[in-house]
N, CA, C and O atoms as a GROMACS GRO file, in nm:
protein
  460
    1MET      N    1   0.482  -2.984  -1.256
    1MET     CA    2   0.555  -3.109  -1.267
    1MET      C    3   0.639  -3.133  -1.142
    1MET      O    4   0.656  -3.247  -1.099
    2PHE      N    5   0.691  -3.024  -1.083
    2PHE     CA    6   0.779  -3.040  -0.966
    2PHE      C    7   0.703  -3.101  -0.849
    2PHE      O    8   0.755  -3.192  -0.784
    3ASN      N    9   0.581  -3.052  -0.820
    3ASN     CA   10   0.505  -3.106  -0.708
    3ASN      C   11   0.471  -3.252  -0.730
    3ASN      O   12   0.480  -3.333  -0.637
    4MET      N   13   0.432  -3.286  -0.852
    4MET     CA   14   0.398  -3.424  -0.881
    4MET      C   15   0.520  -3.514  -0.859
    4MET      O   16   0.509  -3.622  -0.802
    5CYS      N   17   0.635  -3.467  -0.905
    5CYS     CA   18   0.757  -3.546  -0.889
    5CYS      C   19   0.796  -3.556  -0.743
    5CYS      O   20   0.848  -3.659  -0.700
    6GLY      N   21   0.773  -3.451  -0.666
    6GLY     CA   22   0.802  -3.456  -0.523
    6GLY      C   23   0.724  -3.566  -0.456
    6GLY      O   24   0.775  -3.635  -0.368
    7LYS      N   25   0.600  -3.581  -0.497
    7LYS     CA   26   0.515  -3.686  -0.443
    7LYS      C   27   0.571  -3.823  -0.479
    7LYS      O   28   0.578  -3.913  -0.396
    8TYR      N   29   0.612  -3.837  -0.605
    8TYR     CA   30   0.665  -3.965  -0.650
    8TYR      C   31   0.799  -3.998  -0.587
    8TYR      O   32   0.829  -4.115  -0.563
    9SER      N   33   0.880  -3.897  -0.559
    9SER     CA   34   1.012  -3.926  -0.505
    9SER      C   35   1.003  -3.993  -0.369
    9SER      O   36   1.088  -4.075  -0.336
   10THR      N   37   0.902  -3.960  -0.291
   10THR     CA   38   0.882  -4.024  -0.163
   10THR      C   39   0.850  -4.172  -0.183
   10THR      O   40   0.897  -4.257  -0.108
   11LEU      N   41   0.770  -4.200  -0.283
   11LEU     CA   42   0.728  -4.337  -0.307
   11LEU      C   43   0.839  -4.423  -0.366
   11LEU      O   44   0.847  -4.542  -0.336
   12ILE      N   45   0.923  -4.364  -0.447
   12ILE     CA   46   1.023  -4.445  -0.516
   12ILE      C   47   1.165  -4.394  -0.491
   12ILE      O   48   1.251  -4.402  -0.579
   13ARG      N   49   1.188  -4.344  -0.371
   13ARG     CA   50   1.320  -4.288  -0.340
   13ARG      C   51   1.432  -4.388  -0.370
   13ARG      O   52   1.537  -4.349  -0.421
   14SER      N   53   1.410  -4.515  -0.339
   14SER     CA   54   1.516  -4.613  -0.360
   14SER      C   55   1.538  -4.644  -0.508
   14SER      O   56   1.644  -4.694  -0.545
   15SER      N   57   1.440  -4.615  -0.593
   15SER     CA   58   1.457  -4.644  -0.735
   15SER      C   59   1.451  -4.516  -0.817
   15SER      O   60   1.390  -4.512  -0.925
   16PHE      N   61   1.513  -4.412  -0.766
   16PHE     CA   62   1.511  -4.280  -0.828
   16PHE      C   63   1.565  -4.283  -0.970
   16PHE      O   64   1.515  -4.211  -1.057
   17GLU      N   65   1.665  -4.365  -0.996
   17GLU     CA   66   1.727  -4.369  -1.127
   17GLU      C   67   1.677  -4.483  -1.215
   17GLU      O   68   1.708  -4.486  -1.334
   18CYS      N   69   1.601  -4.577  -1.159
   18CYS     CA   70   1.562  -4.692  -1.241
   18CYS      C   71   1.412  -4.707  -1.260
   18CYS      O   72   1.369  -4.799  -1.330
   19SER      N   73   1.331  -4.621  -1.201
   19SER     CA   74   1.186  -4.627  -1.223
   19SER      C   75   1.148  -4.533  -1.336
   19SER      O   76   1.168  -4.412  -1.328
   20LYS      N   77   1.093  -4.591  -1.441
   20LYS     CA   78   1.054  -4.512  -1.558
   20LYS      C   79   0.935  -4.424  -1.521
   20LYS      O   80   0.836  -4.472  -1.466
   21THR      N   81   0.944  -4.294  -1.552
   21THR     CA   82   0.838  -4.198  -1.526
   21THR      C   83   0.749  -4.182  -1.649
   21THR      O   84   0.630  -4.155  -1.636
   22GLY      N   85   0.807  -4.198  -1.767
   22GLY     CA   86   0.732  -4.182  -1.891
   22GLY      C   87   0.824  -4.199  -2.009
   22GLY      O   88   0.935  -4.252  -1.996
   23THR      N   89   0.778  -4.155  -2.125
   23THR     CA   90   0.861  -4.159  -2.246
   23THR      C   91   0.850  -4.025  -2.317
   23THR      O   92   0.749  -3.956  -2.307
   24ASP      N   93   0.955  -3.990  -2.387
   24ASP     CA   94   0.952  -3.866  -2.463
   24ASP      C   95   0.890  -3.894  -2.601
   24ASP      O   96   0.860  -4.009  -2.632
   25PRO      N   97   0.869  -3.790  -2.683
   25PRO     CA   98   0.804  -3.810  -2.814
   25PRO      C   99   0.876  -3.907  -2.906
   25PRO      O  100   0.816  -3.963  -2.998
   26THR      N  101   1.006  -3.929  -2.883
   26THR     CA  102   1.080  -4.022  -2.968
   26THR      C  103   1.078  -4.164  -2.914
   26THR      O  104   1.135  -4.254  -2.975
   27GLY      N  105   1.012  -4.184  -2.800
   27GLY     CA  106   1.003  -4.319  -2.742
   27GLY      C  107   1.111  -4.349  -2.640
   27GLY      O  108   1.114  -4.459  -2.584
   28LYS      N  109   1.200  -4.254  -2.614
   28LYS     CA  110   1.306  -4.275  -2.516
   28LYS      C  111   1.247  -4.271  -2.375
   28LYS      O  112   1.164  -4.185  -2.344
   29ASN      N  113   1.288  -4.364  -2.290
   29ASN     CA  114   1.241  -4.367  -2.152
   29ASN      C  115   1.288  -4.244  -2.076
   29ASN      O  116   1.402  -4.199  -2.092
   30ILE      N  117   1.200  -4.191  -1.992
   30ILE     CA  118   1.234  -4.077  -1.906
   30ILE      C  119   1.225  -4.125  -1.763
   30ILE      O  120   1.126  -4.187  -1.723
   31TYR      N  121   1.328  -4.096  -1.687
   31TYR     CA  122   1.334  -4.135  -1.546
   31TYR      C  123   1.324  -4.011  -1.459
   31TYR      O  124   1.351  -3.900  -1.505
   32LEU      N  125   1.284  -4.030  -1.336
   32LEU     CA  126   1.265  -3.917  -1.245
   32LEU      C  127   1.392  -3.834  -1.233
   32LEU      O  128   1.384  -3.711  -1.229
   33ASN      N  129   1.507  -3.898  -1.226
   33ASN     CA  130   1.630  -3.821  -1.214
   33ASN      C  131   1.661  -3.738  -1.339
   33ASN      O  132   1.742  -3.646  -1.332
   34ASP      N  133   1.597  -3.769  -1.453
   34ASP     CA  134   1.616  -3.690  -1.574
   34ASP      C  135   1.545  -3.554  -1.565
   34ASP      O  136   1.590  -3.456  -1.624
   35ILE      N  137   1.435  -3.550  -1.493
   35ILE     CA  138   1.355  -3.427  -1.487
   35ILE      C  139   1.362  -3.358  -1.352
   35ILE      O  140   1.312  -3.246  -1.338
   36TRP      N  141   1.422  -3.420  -1.253
   36TRP     CA  142   1.430  -3.363  -1.118
   36TRP      C  143   1.523  -3.242  -1.118
   36TRP      O  144   1.637  -3.254  -1.163
   37PRO      N  145   1.478  -3.127  -1.069
   37PRO     CA  146   1.566  -3.008  -1.070
   37PRO      C  147   1.676  -3.021  -0.964
   37PRO      O  148   1.658  -3.084  -0.859
   38SER      N  149   1.787  -2.960  -0.994
   38SER     CA  150   1.896  -2.957  -0.896
   38SER      C  151   1.862  -2.855  -0.788
   38SER      O  152   1.772  -2.773  -0.807
   39ARG      N  153   1.932  -2.859  -0.678
   39ARG     CA  154   1.908  -2.761  -0.571
   39ARG      C  155   1.936  -2.620  -0.621
   39ARG      O  156   1.868  -2.525  -0.581
   40GLU      N  157   2.034  -2.606  -0.709
   40GLU     CA  158   2.066  -2.475  -0.766
   40GLU      C  159   1.950  -2.422  -0.851
   40GLU      O  160   1.918  -2.303  -0.846
   41GLU      N  161   1.888  -2.511  -0.931
   41GLU     CA  162   1.774  -2.469  -1.012
   41GLU      C  163   1.656  -2.426  -0.925
   41GLU      O  164   1.588  -2.328  -0.955
   42VAL      N  165   1.631  -2.500  -0.818
   42VAL     CA  166   1.523  -2.464  -0.727
   42VAL      C  167   1.554  -2.329  -0.662
   42VAL      O  168   1.466  -2.244  -0.651
   43HIS      N  169   1.677  -2.310  -0.620
   43HIS     CA  170   1.717  -2.184  -0.557
   43HIS      C  171   1.699  -2.067  -0.654
   43HIS      O  172   1.654  -1.960  -0.614
   44GLN      N  173   1.735  -2.087  -0.780
   44GLN     CA  174   1.720  -1.981  -0.880
   44GLN      C  175   1.573  -1.942  -0.897
   44GLN      O  176   1.541  -1.824  -0.905
   45VAL      N  177   1.484  -2.039  -0.902
   45VAL     CA  178   1.341  -2.011  -0.914
   45VAL      C  179   1.292  -1.936  -0.791
   45VAL      O  180   1.214  -1.842  -0.801
   46GLU      N  181   1.338  -1.980  -0.674
   46GLU     CA  182   1.300  -1.911  -0.551
   46GLU      C  183   1.346  -1.766  -0.554
   46GLU      O  184   1.270  -1.676  -0.517
   47GLU      N  185   1.468  -1.743  -0.596
   47GLU     CA  186   1.521  -1.607  -0.602
   47GLU      C  187   1.444  -1.519  -0.700
   47GLU      O  188   1.423  -1.401  -0.674
   48GLU      N  189   1.401  -1.577  -0.811
   48GLU     CA  190   1.332  -1.501  -0.915
   48GLU      C  191   1.184  -1.477  -0.885
   48GLU      O  192   1.129  -1.374  -0.925
   49HIS      N  193   1.120  -1.570  -0.815
   49HIS     CA  194   0.974  -1.564  -0.806
   49HIS      C  195   0.916  -1.551  -0.666
   49HIS      O  196   0.803  -1.505  -0.651
   50VAL      N  197   0.990  -1.588  -0.564
   50VAL     CA  198   0.938  -1.576  -0.428
   50VAL      C  199   0.976  -1.438  -0.376
   50VAL      O  200   1.093  -1.401  -0.374
   51ILE      N  201   0.876  -1.363  -0.334
   51ILE     CA  202   0.899  -1.226  -0.289
   51ILE      C  203   0.909  -1.227  -0.137
   51ILE      O  204   0.810  -1.249  -0.067
   52LEU      N  205   1.027  -1.202  -0.088
   52LEU     CA  206   1.053  -1.207   0.055
   52LEU      C  207   0.965  -1.110   0.133
   52LEU      O  208   0.924  -1.140   0.246
   53SER      N  209   0.935  -0.995   0.074
   53SER     CA  210   0.853  -0.896   0.145
   53SER      C  211   0.714  -0.950   0.178
   53SER      O  212   0.653  -0.909   0.277
   54MET      N  213   0.663  -1.044   0.096
   54MET     CA  214   0.533  -1.104   0.125
   54MET      C  215   0.538  -1.176   0.260
   54MET      O  216   0.445  -1.166   0.339
   55PHE      N  217   0.644  -1.246   0.284
   55PHE     CA  218   0.656  -1.323   0.407
   55PHE      C  219   0.684  -1.232   0.526
   55PHE      O  220   0.639  -1.259   0.637
   56LYS      N  221   0.759  -1.125   0.503
   56LYS     CA  222   0.784  -1.030   0.611
   56LYS      C  223   0.654  -0.964   0.656
   56LYS      O  224   0.629  -0.950   0.776
   57ALA      N  225   0.571  -0.923   0.560
   57ALA     CA  226   0.443  -0.859   0.594
   57ALA      C  227   0.352  -0.956   0.667
   57ALA      O  228   0.285  -0.918   0.763
   58LEU      N  229   0.349  -1.080   0.623
   58LEU     CA  230   0.266  -1.181   0.688
   58LEU      C  231   0.314  -1.207   0.830
   58LEU      O  232   0.234  -1.220   0.922
   59LYS      N  233   0.444  -1.214   0.847
   59LYS     CA  234   0.501  -1.237   0.981
   59LYS      C  235   0.464  -1.121   1.074
   59LYS      O  236   0.430  -1.144   1.190
   60GLU      N  237   0.472  -0.999   1.024
   60GLU     CA  238   0.437  -0.882   1.107
   60GLU      C  239   0.289  -0.886   1.147
   60GLU      O  240   0.256  -0.856   1.261
   61LYS      N  241   0.202  -0.923   1.054
   61LYS     CA  242   0.059  -0.933   1.085
   61LYS      C  243   0.034  -1.037   1.194
   61LYS      O  244  -0.046  -1.015   1.285
   62ILE      N  245   0.102  -1.149   1.183
   62ILE     CA  246   0.084  -1.256   1.281
   62ILE      C  247   0.135  -1.213   1.417
   62ILE      O  248   0.070  -1.237   1.519
   63GLU      N  249   0.251  -1.149   1.419
   63GLU     CA  250   0.313  -1.112   1.547
   63GLU      C  251   0.241  -0.997   1.616
   63GLU      O  252   0.240  -0.991   1.739
   64THR      N  253   0.181  -0.906   1.541
   64THR     CA  254   0.119  -0.789   1.603
   64THR      C  255  -0.031  -0.806   1.628
   64THR      O  256  -0.093  -0.719   1.689
   65LYS      N  257  -0.088  -0.914   1.584
   65LYS     CA  258  -0.232  -0.936   1.601
   65LYS      C  259  -0.264  -0.966   1.747
   65LYS      O  260  -0.195  -1.043   1.814
   66GLU      N  261  -0.369  -0.903   1.795
   66GLU     CA  262  -0.415  -0.930   1.931
   66GLU      C  263  -0.476  -1.069   1.938
   66GLU      O  264  -0.552  -1.108   1.850
   67PRO      N  265  -0.443  -1.143   2.041
   67PRO     CA  266  -0.504  -1.277   2.051
   67PRO      C  267  -0.654  -1.267   2.071
   67PRO      O  268  -0.703  -1.179   2.142
   68VAL      N  269  -0.726  -1.357   2.010
   68VAL     CA  270  -0.872  -1.359   2.021
   68VAL      C  271  -0.910  -1.433   2.148
   68VAL      O  272  -0.863  -1.544   2.174
   69ALA      N  273  -0.995  -1.370   2.227
   69ALA     CA  274  -1.040  -1.434   2.350
   69ALA      C  275  -1.132  -1.550   2.318
   69ALA      O  276  -1.216  -1.540   2.229
   70LEU      N  277  -1.116  -1.658   2.388
   70LEU     CA  278  -1.203  -1.773   2.368
   70LEU      C  279  -1.342  -1.742   2.419
   70LEU      O  280  -1.360  -1.677   2.521
   71GLN      N  281  -1.440  -1.790   2.345
   71GLN     CA  282  -1.578  -1.769   2.383
   71GLN      C  283  -1.641  -1.904   2.413
   71GLN      O  284  -1.608  -2.004   2.350
   72SER      N  285  -1.731  -1.906   2.508
   72SER     CA  286  -1.796  -2.032   2.540
   72SER      C  287  -1.902  -2.064   2.435
   72SER      O  288  -1.962  -1.974   2.375
   73LEU      N  289  -1.923  -2.192   2.413
   73LEU     CA  290  -2.025  -2.237   2.320
   73LEU      C  291  -2.145  -2.286   2.398
   73LEU      O  292  -2.131  -2.358   2.497
   74GLU      N  293  -2.260  -2.248   2.353
   74GLU     CA  294  -2.383  -2.293   2.418
   74GLU      C  295  -2.470  -2.363   2.315
   74GLU      O  296  -2.476  -2.323   2.199
   75ASN      N  297  -2.537  -2.467   2.358
   75ASN     CA  298  -2.628  -2.544   2.272
   75ASN      C  299  -2.557  -2.601   2.149
   75ASN      O  300  -2.619  -2.614   2.043
   76ALA      N  301  -2.431  -2.634   2.162
   76ALA     CA  302  -2.356  -2.693   2.052
   76ALA      C  303  -2.374  -2.844   2.054
   76ALA      O  304  -2.386  -2.905   2.161
   77HIS      N  305  -2.377  -2.904   1.938
   77HIS     CA  306  -2.393  -3.048   1.926
   77HIS      C  307  -2.284  -3.104   1.836
   77HIS      O  308  -2.239  -3.036   1.743
   78VAL      N  309  -2.241  -3.225   1.863
   78VAL     CA  310  -2.141  -3.292   1.780
   78VAL      C  311  -2.207  -3.331   1.649
   78VAL      O  312  -2.310  -3.397   1.648
   79LEU      N  313  -2.147  -3.290   1.538
   79LEU     CA  314  -2.200  -3.327   1.407
   79LEU      C  315  -2.149  -3.465   1.368
   79LEU      O  316  -2.227  -3.551   1.326
   80LEU      N  317  -2.020  -3.486   1.381
   80LEU     CA  318  -1.959  -3.616   1.352
   80LEU      C  319  -1.851  -3.643   1.456
   80LEU      O  320  -1.771  -3.556   1.488
   81TYR      N  321  -1.850  -3.763   1.508
   81TYR     CA  322  -1.745  -3.805   1.601
   81TYR      C  323  -1.678  -3.926   1.537
   81TYR      O  324  -1.731  -4.037   1.541
   82LEU      N  325  -1.560  -3.902   1.478
   82LEU     CA  326  -1.496  -4.004   1.396
   82LEU      C  327  -1.360  -4.041   1.452
   82LEU      O  328  -1.298  -3.964   1.525
   83GLY      N  329  -1.314  -4.159   1.418
   83GLY     CA  330  -1.183  -4.205   1.460
   83GLY      C  331  -1.072  -4.138   1.382
   83GLY      O  332  -1.098  -4.064   1.288
   84ASP      N  333  -0.949  -4.164   1.422
   84ASP     CA  334  -0.831  -4.102   1.360
   84ASP      C  335  -0.810  -4.145   1.215
   84ASP      O  336  -0.744  -4.075   1.139
   85SER      N  337  -0.866  -4.260   1.176
   85SER     CA  338  -0.842  -4.309   1.041
   85SER      C  339  -0.934  -4.245   0.936
   85SER      O  340  -0.919  -4.272   0.817
   86VAL      N  341  -1.029  -4.163   0.979
   86VAL     CA  342  -1.120  -4.098   0.885
   86VAL      C  343  -1.068  -3.959   0.854
   86VAL      O  344  -1.040  -3.880   0.944
   87THR      N  345  -1.054  -3.929   0.724
   87THR     CA  346  -1.004  -3.798   0.682
   87THR      C  347  -1.117  -3.721   0.614
   87THR      O  348  -1.226  -3.774   0.592
   88THR      N  349  -1.089  -3.596   0.581
   88THR     CA  350  -1.190  -3.515   0.513
   88THR      C  351  -1.223  -3.571   0.376
   88THR      O  352  -1.332  -3.547   0.324
   89ASP      N  353  -1.131  -3.648   0.317
   89ASP     CA  354  -1.161  -3.710   0.188
   89ASP      C  355  -1.277  -3.808   0.200
   89ASP      O  356  -1.351  -3.829   0.104
   90HIS      N  357  -1.292  -3.868   0.317
   90HIS     CA  358  -1.399  -3.965   0.337
   90HIS      C  359  -1.535  -3.899   0.356
   90HIS      O  360  -1.638  -3.959   0.324
   91ILE      N  361  -1.539  -3.777   0.407
   91ILE     CA  362  -1.666  -3.716   0.442
   91ILE      C  363  -1.705  -3.598   0.353
   91ILE      O  364  -1.818  -3.550   0.363
   92SER      N  365  -1.617  -3.552   0.268
   92SER     CA  366  -1.647  -3.439   0.181
   92SER      C  367  -1.711  -3.488   0.051
   92SER      O  368  -1.666  -3.587  -0.006
   93PRO      N  369  -1.814  -3.418   0.004
   93PRO     CA  370  -1.870  -3.459  -0.126
   93PRO      C  371  -1.771  -3.431  -0.237
   93PRO      O  372  -1.702  -3.328  -0.236
   94ALA      N  373  -1.763  -3.521  -0.332
   94ALA     CA  374  -1.668  -3.506  -0.442
   94ALA      C  375  -1.718  -3.410  -0.549
   94ALA      O  376  -1.640  -3.363  -0.631
   95GLY      N  377  -1.846  -3.381  -0.549
   95GLY     CA  378  -1.902  -3.292  -0.650
   95GLY      C  379  -2.016  -3.213  -0.590
   95GLY      O  380  -2.026  -3.198  -0.468
   96SER      N  381  -2.100  -3.162  -0.677
   96SER     CA  382  -2.213  -3.083  -0.629
   96SER      C  383  -2.322  -3.175  -0.573
   96SER      O  384  -2.328  -3.293  -0.606
   97ILE      N  385  -2.405  -3.120  -0.488
   97ILE     CA  386  -2.515  -3.195  -0.430
   97ILE      C  387  -2.637  -3.176  -0.520
   97ILE      O  388  -2.679  -3.064  -0.546
   98ALA      N  389  -2.692  -3.287  -0.567
   98ALA     CA  390  -2.809  -3.280  -0.655
   98ALA      C  391  -2.927  -3.218  -0.580
   98ALA      O  392  -2.951  -3.250  -0.464
   99LYS      N  393  -3.000  -3.131  -0.648
   99LYS     CA  394  -3.110  -3.060  -0.583
   99LYS      C  395  -3.222  -3.151  -0.533
   99LYS      O  396  -3.294  -3.114  -0.440
  100ASN      N  397  -3.238  -3.267  -0.592
  100ASN     CA  398  -3.345  -3.357  -0.550
  100ASN      C  399  -3.294  -3.471  -0.460
  100ASN      O  400  -3.367  -3.567  -0.435
  101SER      N  401  -3.172  -3.459  -0.411
  101SER     CA  402  -3.115  -3.564  -0.325
  101SER      C  403  -3.162  -3.546  -0.181
  101SER      O  404  -3.212  -3.440  -0.143
  102ALA      N  405  -3.145  -3.652  -0.103
  102ALA     CA  406  -3.182  -3.647   0.038
  102ALA      C  407  -3.099  -3.542   0.112
  102ALA      O  408  -3.149  -3.473   0.200
  103ALA      N  409  -2.972  -3.530   0.075
  103ALA     CA  410  -2.885  -3.430   0.140
  103ALA      C  411  -2.936  -3.289   0.113
  103ALA      O  412  -2.938  -3.206   0.203
  104ALA      N  413  -2.977  -3.262  -0.011
  104ALA     CA  414  -3.028  -3.129  -0.045
  104ALA      C  415  -3.156  -3.099   0.031
  104ALA      O  416  -3.174  -2.989   0.083
  105LYS      N  417  -3.245  -3.197   0.037
  105LYS     CA  418  -3.371  -3.178   0.110
  105LYS      C  419  -3.344  -3.150   0.258
  105LYS      O  420  -3.407  -3.064   0.319
  106TYR      N  421  -3.251  -3.224   0.314
  106TYR     CA  422  -3.214  -3.205   0.455
  106TYR      C  423  -3.164  -3.062   0.477
  106TYR      O  424  -3.208  -2.994   0.570
  107LEU      N  425  -3.073  -3.016   0.392
  107LEU     CA  426  -3.017  -2.882   0.406
  107LEU      C  427  -3.122  -2.774   0.383
  107LEU      O  428  -3.126  -2.674   0.455
  108MET      N  429  -3.209  -2.794   0.283
  108MET     CA  430  -3.313  -2.694   0.255
  108MET      C  431  -3.413  -2.685   0.370
  108MET      O  432  -3.455  -2.575   0.407
  109ASN      N  433  -3.451  -2.799   0.428
  109ASN     CA  434  -3.546  -2.799   0.540
  109ASN      C  435  -3.492  -2.725   0.661
  109ASN      O  436  -3.569  -2.677   0.744
  110ARG      N  437  -3.362  -2.715   0.672
  110ARG     CA  438  -3.301  -2.647   0.785
  110ARG      C  439  -3.251  -2.507   0.750
  110ARG      O  440  -3.187  -2.440   0.832
  111GLY      N  441  -3.282  -2.462   0.627
  111GLY     CA  442  -3.247  -2.327   0.587
  111GLY      C  443  -3.101  -2.304   0.553
  111GLY      O  444  -3.055  -2.190   0.552
  112PHE      N  445  -3.026  -2.413   0.526
  112PHE     CA  446  -2.885  -2.400   0.495
  112PHE      C  447  -2.856  -2.395   0.346
  112PHE      O  448  -2.742  -2.372   0.306
  113TRP      N  449  -2.956  -2.416   0.265
  113TRP     CA  450  -2.932  -2.422   0.120
  113TRP      C  451  -3.045  -2.352   0.051
  113TRP      O  452  -3.162  -2.371   0.086
  114GLY      N  453  -3.013  -2.271  -0.049
  114GLY     CA  454  -3.113  -2.194  -0.121
  114GLY      C  455  -3.215  -2.280  -0.192
  114GLY      O  456  -3.190  -2.397  -0.221
  115THR      N  457  -3.328  -2.222  -0.220
  115THR     CA  458  -3.435  -2.295  -0.289
  115THR      C  459  -3.426  -2.281  -0.437
  115THR      O  460  -3.509  -2.337  -0.509
   0.00000   0.00000   0.00000
């Protein structure tokens, strides 16, 4: 619920107290400020559930890792050259690829998809 509300707070920041988010089982209106956690509540959850050692270990791995040398690419081709307004949502399939579709046939003919 917190992430969803975070998304909504950006959209309705100016109407935080007057935009109805929903209703409770008794029919009473619920507003975002009714369910929004205080900074203290967020801090308490962080203290109880976020393990600082996880981040320390990750930081050490990042800092001590040897940089990977860049390698040249040969015979590479551009798959898609798109403008800034196109996102992965526009080009990613929303579901599975049907086995009898043109996309499946294309992938199978090139050995990228099982038979």
